[in-house]
Phi, psi and omega in degrees: 000134176292139179291325187251119175266167175273129181292116190295321187281327188070196186232035174299155182305325180293329177288316182296330176298323177290314187291325181283351173287338188286138178228170175298325182291314185272354186232345176213045177302328180297336181271333191303321180296346183260003179263148176205165181304135174094351179290152172258138188229137169251122179253105186274133182068048191290340180056224183284003165082011181292319176292318181304314180297320177297317179299320179298320178295325184284332182253006180309137007269021179295156182271144176235136176240128174257129179247134181212136178288326185266103181299335186297337182264356185287336174298320176297319180298317179294323177298314181294324177296318178295318180299325180279349181081024183238016185301332181283350182243005181233138169230150183239134182225156174275134181190174182236129182299337179284343181210074183288134186270057179221149177294165173304149171058044185268335190227151175281326181228131174239117191237142175215125179244122179058043182249312189296335177292343186252003183254156183284334182225080183296328178293315176298323177297318179293323176299319181290321176297321177295321182301319185271002179265134182290150171305133185091351179274190185221138170258125185236126180224146178217130180218145177283174183223096191298321182293344180263359174304144175217147188209164174216142357289161179284110182246127180306325181297325179284328171299317179294322180298311184292325177297316179293317180303315181297321179293320179294314181299318180289327175297331178278356179096008181259183178227098185293342178260037186302325185310318183283346183260355188302315182297316178300315179298320180295320178295319177295333180279355175111357175283141179271165178306321183290335180276345189257129168245114183254130179223182177214153176207175187225152158260142179226131178238121180208342179287162179305317181293319179295318179295317180299318182292306184291314179297320180293318182290326178283332172299321179287317179298326182295340184240344189233347184273180177298330175305313180295316182299313181294322179299317181285312182296330179274001179072021181270341179200158175259161176304323178295321178294321178295323176298322179295322178293321178299317179295328176299319177294321179291323177297316177300316182296327182282341185283124183295339177264007183300137184209137180222129175245131180239103181279149179230141165272147181223145175224138163246119183243113178284137182261000000 
């Protein structure tokens, strides 16, 4: 298995609108009770840094490091850290979770949100996250599970969308149903049953504003993001088919009864 997969979403503006919505509260609530002042944190796959900046505020004056493979998004991450008032306690570096450029036992908390679904070797990534985590520290991971998404009303276009997304993600070397595999991957990475706390949580979109936002950004992602490019170039969909999926998201957004649940698997692994 290749260590490095191709990131399915890419960094189109429609993707960044989704990623910059994420906060420590809405994306890693399971970790928050374990944070305290003075801890050092590594945020793997930090993207535009909104979660990273929140973590820095929560562990101040502890240091936080954000690692991201795509250097192009780190300017956004630095902007969000400055906006949050934590720029002096956060640094952002380019790196790969399969080969983290830090000594053993460097951090109290090693965190990754929506990362393991996009890497070629999630078990190896967890081993590397464990390596840089200090004894007594915690490795925290959270990933969605695309096949478990559920919505109302039941629209054929959305059934087609999730099927296509899973095929595109796997063609890129990832695992879109990562949420259900996290515990197994952690055990393969060397964590014992006693070290692992496995939980689950959800994002839910159903208000008019939430439907307009989520449906609109996925209508755009379905036709303009790297997901769309890979689907067409790989012969998995035609542009006309992608337009039909985009219209399905807009139809869902317009429906007053529209509802979407996105389940996530979560792990806290004690080192």
